[in-house]
N, C-alpha and C positions, 0 to 999 in steps of 0.2 A: 504494499500500499504506499502511496506517495505521502510526502510530508503534509500537504494540505488536507487530504482525506483523513490521515492519522490524527491530525489536530482536531478535526470536526468530530471524530469518534472518540476523542480522548485516548488515543493510543499512541505507541511509538512508531516512527517511520519503519516500514518493512514488516510490521505486524500482519498477522494473518486476518483476512476478511473474506466474506463471500460477496461476489458480484452477481446480483440477480438481475435478469432481463426478462421482462414480461411483454407479450404482445397480445392485444385484444383485437378480434376480427369481427367485422360486420359485412355481410355479403361478400365474403372471400376477399375483403380489403382490410388493411391494417387501419384501425381507427384510434388506437392508443399504443404508446410505447413507453415503458418505465424502465429505468436503469437505476439500481440502488446498491450501495455498499452496506454490508451488515457485519458488525463486530461478531466474531466467532463465539463469544460467550453470552450473547444477549437473547438468542432465539433458538428454538428447536423446530426443525422443519421435517415434515413427512410428505411423502409423494404417493398419491393413489393413481395408479394407471387404470384407465377405463377404456 
């Protein structure tokens, strides 16, 4: 993680974080895109494949 992102997440430069990218579609067209950095000790994620 770079210095700016580390500062925003109150971490040290080079700390581990997860970069999440999410796309939302409407009529087969992207209508929303989100990119987020998440500190590794703040969240627990699960994935359900359907």
